[in-house]
C-alpha positions as CSV (number, residue, x, y, z in Angstrom):
1,M,76.8,57.2,64.1
2,A,73.6,58.9,63.3
3,G,72.4,59.4,59.7
4,A,69.4,59.9,57.5
5,L,68.2,60.2,53.9
6,T,68.2,63.6,52.3
7,V,64.8,65.1,51.4
8,D,65.5,64.6,47.7
9,A,66.4,60.9,48.2
10,E,63.3,60.3,50.2
11,Q,61.1,61.6,47.4
12,R,63.0,59.7,44.7
13,L,62.7,56.4,46.7
14,L,59.0,56.9,47.3
15,A,58.4,57.6,43.6
16,W,60.4,54.5,42.7
17,M,58.5,52.3,45.1
18,L,55.0,53.7,44.5
19,V,55.0,55.0,41.0
20,D,57.7,53.5,38.7
21,P,59.5,50.4,40.1
22,N,61.2,49.8,36.8
23,T,63.5,52.9,37.0
24,L,66.3,53.1,39.6
25,P,66.3,56.4,41.3
26,F,70.1,56.8,41.5
27,S,73.0,56.3,39.1
28,Q,75.4,53.5,40.0
29,P,77.9,53.1,41.6
30,I,77.1,54.9,44.8
31,L,80.1,57.0,46.1
32,V,81.0,57.5,49.7
33,K,82.5,60.9,50.5
34,A,84.4,61.8,53.7
35,M,83.2,65.1,55.2
36,T,85.0,67.8,57.3
37,A,81.7,69.6,58.1
38,N,78.4,67.8,58.2
39,G,75.3,68.7,56.2
40,S,71.6,68.3,56.9
41,A,68.6,66.8,55.2
42,T,68.6,69.7,52.7
43,V,72.2,71.0,52.6
44,A,75.4,69.1,51.7
45,G,78.3,69.1,54.0
46,T,81.9,70.0,53.1
47,E,83.8,67.2,51.4
48,C,87.4,66.5,52.5
49,A,90.0,67.9,50.1
50,G,93.6,66.9,49.6
51,D,96.1,65.6,47.0
52,S,95.4,61.9,47.6
53,Y,91.8,61.9,48.9
54,V,89.1,60.6,46.5
55,A,85.6,59.5,47.1
56,I,85.3,55.7,47.1
57,E,82.8,53.4,45.3
58,S,80.6,51.7,47.9
59,V,80.5,47.9,48.1
60,W,77.6,46.5,50.1
61,G,77.4,43.0,51.4
62,L,74.2,42.6,53.2
63,T,73.7,39.9,55.9
64,T,70.2,39.1,54.9
65,D,67.5,39.9,52.3
66,T,64.7,38.3,54.4
67,P,61.7,40.7,54.9
68,G,61.4,42.0,58.4
69,V,64.9,41.1,59.4
70,K,67.4,43.9,60.2
71,M,70.1,44.2,57.5
72,A,73.7,45.1,58.2
73,N,76.6,45.9,55.9
74,T,79.3,43.2,56.0
75,F,82.0,45.2,54.1
76,G,84.1,47.9,55.7
77,L,85.0,51.2,53.9
78,E,88.5,52.4,53.6
79,F,89.7,55.7,52.3
80,D,93.4,55.7,51.1
81,S,95.8,58.0,52.8
82,F,95.1,61.7,53.3
83,S,98.1,63.7,52.1
84,T,97.3,67.0,53.6
85,T,100.0,69.0,55.4
86,T,98.3,68.6,58.8
87,S,95.9,66.1,60.3
88,T,92.3,66.1,59.1
89,T,89.2,65.7,61.2
90,I,86.4,63.7,59.5
91,T,83.0,64.5,60.9
92,G,80.9,62.1,58.8
93,V,80.2,60.6,55.4
94,E,77.8,61.2,52.6
95,L,76.5,58.9,49.9
96,W,76.2,60.3,46.4
97,D,75.2,58.8,43.1
98,S,77.7,58.9,40.3
99,D,75.6,60.8,37.7
100,D,78.1,62.9,35.7
101,D,75.7,65.7,35.0
102,T,73.8,66.2,38.2
103,P,75.0,64.0,41.0
104,T,72.4,63.4,43.7
105,R,73.2,63.4,47.4
106,I,71.4,60.4,48.9
107,A,72.2,60.1,52.6
108,Y,74.5,61.4,55.3
109,A,75.9,60.2,58.6
110,T,77.6,61.9,61.4
111,F,80.5,60.4,63.3
112,S,80.3,60.8,67.1
113,P,83.0,61.4,68.0
114,S,84.7,62.9,64.9
115,I,87.7,61.0,63.6
116,T,91.1,62.7,63.3
117,V,93.3,61.2,60.6
118,A,97.0,61.9,60.6
119,T,98.9,62.9,57.4
120,G,99.4,59.8,55.2
121,E,97.1,57.5,57.2
122,P,94.0,55.7,55.9
123,L,90.5,56.0,57.3
124,S,88.6,52.8,57.7
């Protein structure tokens, strides 16, 4: 799975780290959205749609906070069932903040290969 930060997220994180470390650059919680078409560093992808699909709040459990040591997420992600009339192909995910007025797209990742989810099945 390849992924990257969006251009906007890179700029916000740099400003936060170098200019104003007291202000978080994104509203919490961070949402994970399933995509049916991938975006790029500057353009959002197409979010999955369906009766039961909803973006999920991310939960991160990091294996370490030691500087210089690679971190990994210890929690899995699971979208509840997709209730579309046909199967759905998920091509990736995007992370968005939860700002009600102007949500910010933070990062994106592409699944390789894409994942096909049958009607009524979860994606994890």
